[in-house]
Backbone as numpy.savetxt, mean C-alpha at the origin, in Angstrom:
# Nx Ny Nz CAx CAy CAz Cx Cy Cz
30.85 -7.45 -1.19 29.74 -6.66 -0.88 28.23 -6.91 -1.52
28.27 -7.48 -2.88 27.23 -7.89 -3.44 27.21 -7.50 -4.97
25.87 -7.50 -5.58 25.83 -7.51 -6.91 25.86 -5.96 -7.16
26.63 -5.13 -8.17 26.70 -3.96 -8.47 26.09 -3.46 -9.44
25.34 -2.64 -9.60 24.55 -1.70 -10.52 25.12 -0.28 -10.55
25.23 0.25 -11.94 25.83 1.52 -12.09 24.99 2.35 -13.06
24.92 3.63 -12.62 24.32 4.55 -13.33 25.20 5.79 -13.54
25.22 6.45 -14.69 25.87 7.60 -15.04 24.86 8.85 -15.30
25.22 9.73 -14.46 24.26 10.88 -14.30 24.47 11.77 -15.73
23.46 12.24 -16.59 23.52 13.33 -17.70 24.39 14.52 -17.09
24.98 15.15 -17.96 25.94 16.41 -17.69 25.00 17.52 -17.54
25.35 18.33 -16.64 24.74 19.80 -16.39 23.48 19.76 -16.09
22.88 18.89 -15.27 21.30 18.89 -14.57 21.27 19.78 -13.39
20.06 20.33 -13.18 20.02 20.92 -12.00 20.18 20.40 -10.76
21.11 21.09 -9.93 21.34 20.37 -8.57 20.45 19.71 -7.84
20.39 18.56 -7.54 19.38 17.88 -6.97 19.82 16.61 -5.85
19.34 16.70 -4.61 19.57 15.98 -3.80 19.59 14.46 -4.35
20.71 13.55 -4.09 20.48 12.29 -4.42 19.17 11.39 -4.02
18.96 11.70 -2.74 17.68 11.14 -2.48 16.35 11.28 -3.10
16.41 12.65 -3.91 15.27 12.92 -4.83 15.50 12.36 -6.21
16.79 12.50 -6.58 17.31 12.08 -8.07 17.09 10.64 -8.21
17.63 9.93 -7.22 17.92 8.39 -7.57 16.54 7.60 -7.47
15.31 8.20 -7.10 14.07 7.31 -6.92 14.14 6.63 -8.39
13.86 5.24 -8.41 13.74 4.59 -9.59 15.15 4.44 -10.38
16.09 4.67 -9.88 17.45 4.79 -10.53 17.78 3.38 -10.93
17.57 2.46 -9.82 18.03 1.06 -9.79 16.75 0.05 -9.57
16.72 -0.89 -10.10 15.48 -1.95 -9.87 15.30 -2.33 -8.42
16.33 -2.53 -7.81 16.08 -3.17 -6.47 15.66 -1.69 -5.48
15.90 -0.45 -5.87 15.47 0.79 -5.05 14.52 1.57 -5.90
13.31 1.11 -5.82 12.39 1.87 -6.93 11.37 3.15 -6.04
11.71 3.03 -4.70 10.82 4.15 -3.93 11.65 5.06 -3.25
11.35 5.97 -2.90 12.19 7.12 -2.08 12.57 6.24 -0.58
11.61 5.84 -0.06 11.88 5.21 1.28 13.20 3.88 0.98
13.01 3.16 0.02 14.25 2.13 -0.25 15.30 2.97 -0.72
15.59 3.91 -1.23 16.60 4.57 -1.49 17.30 5.05 -0.36
16.41 5.81 0.44 17.06 6.14 1.82 17.49 5.02 2.75
16.78 3.78 2.65 17.46 2.85 3.35 18.75 2.31 2.88
18.96 2.15 1.65 20.21 1.95 0.93 21.11 2.71 1.26
20.89 4.04 0.97 22.07 5.01 1.46 22.52 5.00 2.94
21.56 4.88 3.69 22.13 4.69 5.32 22.87 3.26 5.56
22.39 2.33 4.70 23.26 1.04 4.88 24.42 1.25 4.25
24.87 2.36 3.65 26.24 2.57 2.76 26.36 1.58 1.68
25.32 1.48 0.79 25.15 0.51 -0.20 25.23 1.44 -1.52
25.08 2.79 -1.74 25.05 3.63 -2.53 26.57 4.56 -2.60
27.06 4.48 -3.67 28.57 5.09 -3.71 28.34 6.40 -5.02
28.91 7.49 -4.78 28.84 8.56 -5.78 30.44 8.81 -6.18
30.77 8.47 -7.26 32.24 8.76 -7.56 33.21 8.03 -6.71
32.93 6.73 -5.99 33.52 5.96 -5.49 33.49 6.06 -3.84
33.03 7.16 -3.57 32.68 7.62 -2.07 31.32 7.17 -1.58
31.19 6.91 -0.57 29.85 6.48 0.13 29.10 7.58 -0.06
27.91 7.48 -0.37 26.99 8.54 -0.54 26.17 8.84 0.82
25.71 10.07 1.04 24.89 10.21 1.98 23.38 10.78 1.70
22.37 11.00 2.49 21.07 11.49 2.23 21.64 13.08 2.21
22.46 13.67 2.31 22.85 15.04 1.99 23.58 15.10 0.45
23.90 14.13 0.09 24.88 14.11 -1.18 24.02 14.89 -2.42
24.61 15.87 -2.99 23.68 16.50 -4.11 24.28 16.26 -5.46
23.64 15.92 -6.37 23.76 15.38 -7.98 23.94 16.64 -8.60
24.96 16.97 -9.36 25.03 18.18 -10.21 25.16 17.85 -11.69
25.57 16.61 -12.01 25.75 16.15 -13.43 27.19 15.40 -13.75
27.06 14.26 -14.37 28.32 13.61 -14.69 28.91 12.48 -13.70
28.25 12.58 -12.51 28.59 11.46 -11.53 28.25 10.06 -12.02
29.16 9.10 -11.49 29.01 7.84 -11.60 28.26 7.21 -10.12
27.22 6.75 -10.16 26.51 6.33 -8.95 26.45 4.54 -9.16
27.04 4.09 -8.00 26.96 2.60 -7.89 26.36 2.12 -6.76
25.53 1.13 -6.93 24.36 0.53 -5.99 24.91 -0.75 -5.96
25.27 -1.32 -4.56 25.83 -2.93 -4.40 24.79 -3.34 -3.40
23.81 -4.17 -4.25 22.67 -4.69 -3.41 23.00 -6.28 -3.09
22.65 -6.43 -1.93 23.07 -7.70 -1.01 22.51 -8.78 -2.01
23.50 -9.97 -2.09 23.18 -11.08 -2.91 21.94 -11.79 -2.40
21.69 -11.52 -1.15 20.55 -12.30 -0.49 19.23 -11.89 -1.09
18.99 -10.71 -1.41 17.97 -10.13 -2.12 17.71 -10.76 -3.28
18.43 -11.45 -4.05 18.24 -12.42 -5.36 17.38 -13.48 -5.13
17.47 -14.12 -3.71 16.65 -15.11 -3.26 14.99 -14.96 -3.39
15.00 -13.53 -3.31 13.49 -13.09 -3.30 12.68 -13.42 -4.65
13.50 -13.46 -5.60 12.98 -13.75 -7.01 12.33 -15.07 -7.09
12.80 -15.84 -6.18 12.15 -17.29 -6.18 10.92 -17.69 -5.55
10.29 -16.74 -5.20 9.23 -16.73 -4.26 8.05 -17.11 -5.11
7.38 -18.12 -4.61 6.22 -18.54 -5.62 4.82 -18.07 -5.06
4.17 -17.20 -5.46 3.13 -16.67 -4.78 2.04 -16.21 -5.97
0.95 -16.75 -6.05 0.01 -16.20 -7.13 -0.85 -15.17 -6.49
-0.78 -14.15 -7.22 -1.60 -12.64 -7.01 -2.67 -12.65 -7.91
-3.67 -12.12 -7.42 -5.08 -11.91 -8.32 -4.66 -10.55 -8.82
-4.67 -10.36 -10.20 -4.41 -9.13 -11.02 -5.79 -8.55 -11.38
-6.23 -7.41 -10.79 -7.35 -6.91 -11.27 -7.38 -5.83 -12.71
-6.12 -5.18 -12.61 -5.99 -4.33 -13.73 -4.36 -4.35 -13.89
-4.16 -4.05 -15.23 -2.66 -4.06 -15.64 -2.39 -3.44 -16.74
-1.64 -2.55 -16.95 -0.98 -2.05 -18.25 0.49 -1.63 -18.05
1.10 -1.00 -18.86 2.65 -0.81 -18.94 3.11 0.03 -17.69
2.47 0.78 -17.05 2.81 1.75 -15.96 2.45 1.31 -14.83
1.44 0.62 -14.46 0.89 0.41 -13.19 -0.08 -0.94 -13.13
-0.34 -1.31 -11.95 -1.15 -2.33 -11.85 -1.99 -2.45 -10.57
-3.20 -3.02 -10.56 -4.12 -3.14 -9.28 -4.17 -4.49 -8.94
-4.01 -4.93 -7.88 -4.26 -6.49 -7.28 -5.14 -6.49 -6.14
-5.48 -7.69 -6.20 -6.74 -8.03 -4.98 -5.94 -8.63 -3.88
-5.63 -8.16 -2.88 -4.65 -8.78 -1.87 -5.44 -9.54 -1.15
-4.94 -10.77 -0.83 -5.57 -11.70 0.08 -5.20 -11.33 1.53
-5.78 -11.85 2.29 -5.64 -11.84 3.78 -4.36 -12.55 4.33
-3.49 -12.39 5.31 -2.57 -13.13 5.82 -1.29 -12.90 5.13
-1.03 -11.83 4.32 0.20 -11.74 3.76 0.69 -10.07 3.86
1.96 -9.91 3.87 2.22 -8.55 4.24 2.66 -7.97 2.87
2.43 -6.79 2.80 2.53 -5.77 1.37 3.94 -5.91 1.20
4.75 -5.40 2.22 6.29 -5.50 1.93 6.98 -5.46 3.22
8.24 -5.13 3.32 8.84 -5.48 4.71 10.03 -6.36 4.41
10.43 -6.78 5.75 11.79 -7.63 5.95 11.40 -9.24 5.50
10.36 -9.37 5.57 9.93 -10.94 5.38 10.13 -11.46 3.99
9.96 -12.78 3.85 10.30 -13.48 2.38 9.00 -13.23 1.50
7.93 -13.86 2.46 6.56 -13.88 1.67 5.84 -12.70 1.83
5.88 -11.75 0.79 5.39 -10.38 0.82 5.08 -10.17 -0.81
3.92 -9.57 -0.77 3.34 -9.07 -2.14 4.52 -8.34 -2.88
5.13 -7.49 -2.35 6.33 -6.88 -3.24 7.39 -7.90 -3.82
7.58 -8.86 -2.80 8.74 -9.87 -3.49 7.88 -10.83 -4.80
6.69 -10.70 -4.44 5.74 -11.64 -5.81 5.57 -10.83 -6.90
5.56 -9.56 -6.84 4.96 -8.88 -8.03 5.55 -8.99 -9.19
7.08 -9.01 -9.56 7.75 -9.22 -10.67 7.35 -10.64 -11.37
6.92 -11.76 -10.63 6.59 -12.89 -11.26 5.14 -13.01 -11.62
4.37 -12.29 -11.24 2.89 -12.00 -11.47 2.71 -11.05 -12.54
3.28 -10.02 -12.66 3.14 -8.86 -13.59 4.05 -9.11 -14.92
3.46 -8.43 -15.94 3.95 -8.33 -17.19 5.03 -7.27 -17.09
6.05 -7.67 -17.90 7.51 -6.70 -17.83 6.81 -5.18 -18.40
7.21 -4.31 -17.98 6.83 -2.94 -18.35 7.81 -2.81 -19.87
7.55 -2.16 -20.84 8.16 -1.75 -21.99 8.58 -0.28 -21.98
8.14 0.26 -20.94 8.45 1.64 -20.64 9.87 2.02 -20.38
10.47 3.30 -20.79 11.91 3.46 -20.65 12.22 3.32 -19.40
11.66 3.83 -18.43 11.83 3.94 -16.95 11.30 2.79 -16.24
11.13 1.60 -16.79 10.59 0.53 -16.13 11.31 0.02 -14.71
10.93 -0.23 -13.81 11.76 -0.88 -12.64 10.68 -1.90 -12.43
11.48 -2.62 -11.29 10.70 -3.77 -10.49 9.40 -3.18 -9.74
8.21 -3.82 -10.19 6.98 -3.06 -9.86 7.00 -3.22 -8.03
6.47 -2.01 -7.70 6.53 -1.67 -6.21 5.11 -1.26 -5.74
4.76 -1.65 -4.73 3.39 -1.08 -4.15 3.49 0.33 -3.86
2.36 0.97 -4.21 2.32 2.50 -3.84 1.74 2.83 -2.48
1.25 2.02 -1.65 0.73 2.21 -0.53 0.71 0.93 0.11
0.16 0.83 1.37 0.09 -0.53 2.23 -1.32 -0.92 2.50
-1.56 -2.18 2.71 -2.84 -2.73 3.47 -2.35 -3.49 4.58
-3.17 -3.71 5.57 -2.65 -4.38 6.71 -2.46 -6.01 6.39
-1.71 -6.58 7.12 -1.46 -7.97 7.16 -2.73 -8.70 6.78
-3.86 -8.33 7.68 -5.06 -9.09 7.68 -6.11 -8.54 6.81
-5.90 -7.38 6.36 -7.03 -6.62 5.18 -6.93 -7.36 3.97
-7.78 -7.29 3.29 -8.11 -7.73 2.04 -8.49 -6.64 0.93
-8.18 -6.78 -0.18 -8.59 -5.92 -1.28 -7.52 -5.04 -1.97
-8.01 -4.10 -2.66 -7.40 -3.41 -3.77 -5.91 -2.76 -3.62
-4.85 -3.00 -4.05 -3.67 -2.51 -3.79 -2.97 -2.01 -4.97
-2.68 -0.76 -5.28 -2.31 -0.05 -6.36 -0.70 -0.31 -6.23
-0.13 -0.47 -7.55 1.20 -0.81 -7.76 1.85 -0.15 -9.03
2.89 0.48 -8.77 3.70 1.31 -9.91 4.72 0.20 -10.39
4.88 0.63 -11.75 5.66 -0.31 -12.57 6.95 0.55 -13.30
7.01 1.97 -13.19 7.83 2.73 -13.66 8.32 3.61 -12.76
9.54 4.23 -12.79 10.07 5.12 -11.55 9.31 6.27 -11.70
8.88 6.88 -12.83 7.97 8.19 -12.75 6.64 7.82 -12.41
5.92 6.81 -12.68 4.63 6.48 -12.27 4.65 6.31 -10.77
5.63 5.63 -10.15 5.79 5.46 -8.87 5.82 6.60 -7.96
6.62 7.64 -8.56 6.86 9.08 -7.90 5.54 9.76 -8.20
4.81 9.78 -9.14 3.42 10.35 -9.38 2.37 9.77 -8.49
2.42 8.47 -8.26 1.25 7.85 -7.55 1.71 8.27 -5.93
2.76 8.43 -5.57 3.05 8.90 -4.14 2.67 10.28 -3.95
2.82 11.23 -5.02 2.30 12.43 -5.09 0.65 12.52 -4.94
0.07 11.51 -5.78 -1.36 11.59 -5.74 -1.84 11.01 -4.30
-1.09 10.41 -3.58 -1.53 10.06 -2.27 -1.29 11.23 -1.28
-0.16 11.72 -1.50 0.31 12.96 -0.75 -0.69 14.10 -0.69
-1.22 14.25 -2.00 -2.25 15.42 -2.05 -3.69 15.13 -2.06
-3.82 13.61 -1.68 -5.03 13.27 -1.29 -6.04 13.24 -2.69
-5.39 12.82 -3.70 -5.94 12.84 -4.92 -6.46 11.29 -5.49
-6.28 10.42 -4.26 -6.61 9.04 -4.61 -7.72 8.66 -3.59
-8.95 8.23 -3.98 -9.90 8.08 -3.19 -10.11 6.63 -3.21
-10.14 6.33 -1.86 -10.32 4.59 -1.31 -11.43 4.40 -0.48
-12.25 3.43 -0.78 -13.29 3.00 -0.07 -13.14 1.56 0.39
-13.20 1.76 1.92 -13.39 0.23 2.61 -14.70 -0.23 3.06
-14.80 -1.48 3.13 -16.10 -2.17 3.79 -15.62 -2.82 5.25
-16.40 -2.70 6.02 -15.98 -3.50 7.48 -17.28 -3.99 7.82
-17.06 -5.06 8.80 -18.31 -5.47 9.67 -17.97 -4.96 10.99
-18.60 -4.34 11.70 -18.58 -3.74 12.96 -19.55 -4.20 14.21
-18.94 -4.33 15.30 -19.75 -4.79 16.60 -20.46 -3.61 17.13
-21.77 -3.90 17.60 -22.62 -3.26 18.15 -23.31 -2.17 17.63
-24.33 -1.45 18.64 -25.19 -0.62 18.04 -24.61 0.75 17.55
-24.72 1.19 16.47 -23.98 2.38 15.90 -24.66 3.36 15.00
-24.12 4.60 15.23 -25.06 5.72 14.39 -24.78 5.22 12.86
-25.93 5.94 12.22 -26.07 5.48 10.70 -24.81 5.95 9.98
-24.19 7.35 10.53 -22.97 7.66 9.73 -22.35 8.69 10.60
-21.16 9.22 9.88 -20.53 10.22 10.82 -19.15 10.55 10.48
-18.51 11.31 11.29 -17.05 11.53 11.00 -16.34 11.22 12.04
-15.29 10.43 12.23 -14.40 10.09 13.21 -13.00 10.98 13.17
-12.75 12.09 13.89 -11.68 12.91 14.00 -10.99 12.69 15.22
-10.03 11.80 15.07 -9.47 11.42 16.32 -7.83 11.30 15.87
-6.89 12.05 16.62 -5.35 12.06 16.17 -4.89 10.50 16.42
-4.03 10.20 15.67 -3.50 8.87 15.83 -1.93 8.96 15.92
-1.02 8.61 17.05 0.12 8.95 17.25 0.30 10.16 16.96
-0.35 11.24 17.78 -0.37 12.53 17.74 -0.51 13.14 16.43
-0.97 12.43 15.24 -1.12 13.05 13.92 -2.63 13.24 13.38
-3.01 14.24 12.85 -4.44 14.22 12.49 -4.80 13.17 11.82
-6.25 12.50 12.01 -6.55 11.37 11.21 -8.20 11.61 11.14
-8.74 11.58 9.99 -10.21 11.45 9.71 -10.73 10.48 9.06
-11.83 9.80 9.62 -12.46 8.70 8.73 -13.83 9.11 8.55
-14.39 8.90 7.35 -15.64 9.04 7.24 -16.65 7.53 7.25
-17.60 7.53 7.79 -18.60 6.00 7.69 -19.95 6.37 7.46
-20.29 5.27 6.90 -21.81 5.08 6.57 -22.34 3.58 6.96
-23.32 3.73 7.76 -23.65 1.97 8.16 -24.57 1.95 6.78
-24.57 0.68 6.20 -25.20 0.22 5.06 -26.24 -0.62 5.33
-26.13 -1.60 6.35 -27.10 -2.72 6.96 -26.65 -2.95 8.09
-27.55 -3.15 8.92 -27.33 -3.79 10.39 -28.23 -5.01 10.55
-27.54 -5.90 11.23 -28.44 -7.32 11.68 -28.23 -7.60 13.12
-29.28 -8.21 13.68 -28.99 -8.61 15.10 -28.27 -9.64 15.16
-27.61 -9.88 16.25 -26.60 -10.73 16.64 -26.64 -11.30 18.01
-26.82 -12.53 18.07 -27.11 -13.16 19.67 -25.71 -13.09 20.32
-24.58 -13.05 19.90 -23.49 -12.90 20.47 -22.76 -11.54 20.36
-22.96 -10.61 19.47 -22.68 -9.41 19.44 -23.80 -8.32 19.67
-24.94 -8.54 19.77 -26.01 -7.75 19.92 -26.27 -7.37 18.35
-25.52 -6.55 17.88 -25.58 -6.02 16.42 -24.54 -6.18 15.58
-24.54 -6.54 14.14 -23.34 -6.45 13.32 -23.86 -5.51 12.19
-22.90 -4.59 11.94 -22.89 -3.69 10.93 -22.22 -3.91 9.68
-22.81 -3.58 8.48 -22.05 -3.69 7.32 -21.66 -1.90 7.13
-20.37 -1.57 7.11 -20.10 -0.04 7.13 -19.08 0.08 6.05
-19.60 1.34 5.22 -18.86 1.97 4.24 -17.81 3.02 4.99
-16.65 2.79 4.70 -15.52 3.57 5.11 -14.76 4.47 4.17
-14.40 5.82 4.34 -13.68 6.71 3.44 -12.71 7.19 4.49
-11.54 6.66 4.37 -10.43 7.33 5.11 -9.67 8.53 4.56
-9.59 9.75 5.29 -9.10 11.16 4.66 -7.79 11.24 4.85
-7.12 10.32 5.58 -5.97 10.43 5.72 -5.21 8.92 5.85
-4.05 8.69 6.03 -3.39 7.38 5.84 -2.81 7.04 7.14
-3.18 6.99 8.18 -2.32 6.64 9.44 -2.29 5.11 9.54
-1.33 4.39 10.19 -1.32 3.01 10.44 -2.34 2.30 11.20
-3.28 1.36 10.79 -4.31 1.01 11.53 -5.40 1.85 11.64
-5.45 3.02 11.04 -6.39 4.01 11.14 -7.90 3.58 11.54
-8.60 2.94 10.25 -9.64 2.51 10.57 -9.85 1.68 11.70
-9.07 0.61 11.89 -9.46 -0.08 12.88 -9.31 0.49 14.41
-8.39 1.55 14.50 -8.28 2.39 15.77 -9.31 3.21 16.06
-9.91 3.76 14.80 -11.01 4.74 14.89 -12.41 4.13 15.29
-12.47 2.81 14.64 -13.84 2.23 14.90 -13.64 1.60 16.37
-12.76 1.29 16.81 -12.52 0.85 18.49 -12.84 2.17 19.10
-12.12 3.31 18.79 -12.38 4.54 19.71 -13.99 4.80 20.05
-14.73 4.64 18.78 -16.18 4.92 19.15 -16.97 3.61 19.51
-16.44 2.72 20.09 -17.07 1.49 20.58 -17.40 0.64 19.59
-17.10 0.56 18.36 -17.56 -0.43 17.37 -16.51 -1.04 16.63
-15.67 -1.80 17.28 -14.66 -2.52 16.57 -15.00 -3.51 15.46
-14.05 -3.63 14.59 -13.97 -4.53 13.53 -14.12 -5.98 13.79
-15.25 -6.72 13.50 -15.29 -8.19 13.66 -14.07 -8.93 13.14
-13.68 -9.68 14.17 -12.36 -10.37 13.87 -10.95 -9.86 14.15
-11.01 -8.50 14.76 -9.64 -8.06 14.95 -9.00 -8.43 16.07
-7.81 -8.91 15.95 -7.19 -9.55 16.99 -6.47 -8.62 17.84
-6.39 -7.31 17.37 -5.55 -6.41 18.15 -6.38 -5.28 19.02
-7.38 -4.65 18.19 -8.32 -3.75 18.57 -9.66 -4.24 18.73
-9.90 -4.65 19.97 -11.13 -5.29 20.34 -11.70 -5.06 21.78
-13.02 -5.16 21.93 -13.34 -4.98 23.26 -13.43 -6.58 24.09
-13.25 -6.50 25.32 -13.01 -7.57 26.04 -14.44 -8.39 25.91
-14.31 -9.64 25.54 -15.30 -10.65 25.48 -16.10 -10.40 24.12
-15.65 -9.48 23.24 -16.12 -9.55 21.97 -15.25 -9.63 20.84
-14.50 -10.60 20.95 -13.30 -11.00 19.99 -13.89 -12.37 19.35
-13.85 -12.23 18.09 -14.08 -13.37 17.06 -12.90 -13.90 16.39
-12.71 -14.94 16.88 -11.29 -15.71 16.52 -11.30 -16.69 15.14
-10.40 -16.95 14.56 -10.32 -17.97 13.54 -10.97 -17.66 12.34
-11.55 -16.35 12.07 -12.54 -15.99 10.84 -11.64 -14.84 9.85
-10.55 -14.36 10.65 -9.92 -13.32 10.24 -10.47 -12.10 10.31
-9.90 -10.96 9.81 -10.15 -9.43 10.08 -11.54 -9.31 8.82
-12.68 -8.54 9.22 -13.55 -8.29 8.32 -13.44 -6.69 7.84
-12.17 -6.50 7.26 -11.90 -5.09 6.57 -11.63 -5.41 5.24
-12.09 -4.81 4.15 -11.78 -5.07 2.70 -11.92 -3.60 2.08
-10.51 -3.48 1.23 -10.43 -2.40 0.41 -11.24 -2.64 -0.73
-12.39 -1.85 -1.19 -13.44 -2.54 -1.92 -13.15 -1.45 -3.32
-12.65 -0.34 -3.03 -12.69 0.57 -4.45 -11.77 1.63 -4.41
-11.29 1.76 -5.50 -10.04 2.89 -5.45 -10.27 3.74 -6.78
-10.18 4.90 -6.66 -10.33 5.88 -7.85 -9.50 7.10 -7.86
-8.73 7.19 -9.11 -7.72 8.17 -9.35 -7.56 8.43 -10.74
-6.91 9.54 -11.10 -6.54 9.84 -12.49 -5.27 9.12 -12.88
-5.11 8.36 -14.04 -3.83 7.69 -14.39 -2.80 8.72 -14.77
-1.75 8.41 -14.11 -0.67 9.60 -14.06 -0.29 9.70 -15.48
-0.21 8.57 -16.56 0.22 8.76 -18.06 -0.78 8.99 -18.86
-2.11 8.19 -18.92 -3.02 8.33 -19.85 -4.17 9.72 -19.40
-4.07 9.81 -18.10 -5.08 10.79 -17.57 -6.64 10.14 -17.59
-6.64 8.83 -17.82 -8.13 8.41 -17.86 -8.56 8.25 -16.32
-9.82 8.24 -16.04 -10.27 8.29 -14.75 -10.37 6.69 -14.31
-9.69 6.38 -13.44 -9.37 4.90 -13.05 -10.43 4.77 -11.84
-11.29 3.85 -12.11 -12.41 3.62 -10.90 -12.40 2.02 -10.86
-11.84 1.31 -9.91 -11.73 -0.02 -9.95 -12.37 -0.55 -8.64
-13.86 -1.28 -8.65 -14.38 -1.74 -7.61 -14.40 -3.48 -7.47
-14.39 -3.86 -6.45 -14.41 -5.13 -5.98 -15.89 -5.72 -5.47
-16.16 -6.87 -5.58 -17.16 -7.50 -4.75 -16.82 -7.72 -3.16
-17.82 -7.73 -2.39 -17.29 -8.11 -0.95 -16.83 -9.43 -0.93
-16.00 -9.95 0.08 -15.74 -11.26 0.19 -16.80 -12.14 0.81
-16.85 -13.41 0.33 -18.09 -14.22 0.64 -18.35 -14.32 2.31
-17.18 -14.17 2.94 -17.70 -14.04 4.41 -18.50 -12.74 4.94
-18.47 -11.65 4.27 -19.28 -10.75 4.20 -20.74 -10.78 4.05
-20.68 -11.35 2.71 -22.15 -11.85 2.08 -23.23 -12.73 2.96
-22.50 -13.61 3.67 -23.05 -14.54 4.70 -23.66 -13.93 5.76
-23.32 -12.82 5.90 -23.85 -12.11 7.24 -24.89 -11.01 6.69
-25.11 -10.59 5.55 -25.97 -9.53 5.17 -26.59 -9.93 3.83
-27.81 -9.29 3.83 -28.59 -9.47 2.52 -28.40 -8.59 1.25
-27.68 -7.31 1.65 -27.31 -6.27 0.85 -26.66 -6.70 -0.32
-27.07 -6.46 -1.59 -26.49 -7.14 -2.85 -26.18 -5.95 -3.80
-24.60 -6.09 -4.05 -24.05 -4.88 -4.87 -22.95 -5.37 -5.33
-22.26 -4.37 -6.27 -20.63 -4.30 -6.53 -20.18 -2.99 -6.28
């Protein structure tokens, strides 16, 4: 079945669903979604019986997790990550283009974190886990949790919109100087705020714009879909583009430039800012960090 990890629950705890109690309980399943997947795959047992998402923990239970041996091969992945900030509880990396944050693939940021980050000395340390996602083609800041409690806290910060993220993109075509895009994505509310920082003329694309973006929600491909919807797709987008205006071979011009939040443990205000990638700077004269 695989390698077994065991956890013994303390006595007389408040009744809690396993799906809530077990986050960070085992190194290989440090997030709620990962735990749910493990339960559905019948890899988690409570007192010798297969657990379900409805299982309630009351105290004293023996919880076993059998993780597939195949997962162990992921630790052999050699992938250098750029670490922007790190402490015992969380880390922030600068994600490169052309790599998945997580998923079923072998080459993912999630699989490379343990080799790139220092081992946490906190009591509830787990294998580092991304706290959110960036698209395969998007570059920039990615927040990572290193303990079960901080992973939970970061998830709550995102859920309650207490983490501010700023992106920069290069868009195609004449564009308003700023505004709010309020368009549902997959039948769910989605809002993006944009501000044009600089516009240059382009022989091929008429105009190219350096645009500052602040998503107010976290829908999949939100910024890319929203900008296409107003007629200003992101340069280099291979999925959301206007016919005849697709730039190939240069990658997506979308960059997660800054992130700001309150540190879940120290309460320090965390505000991390990156410079724009070189390919952005070649198009515009605007100089800043």
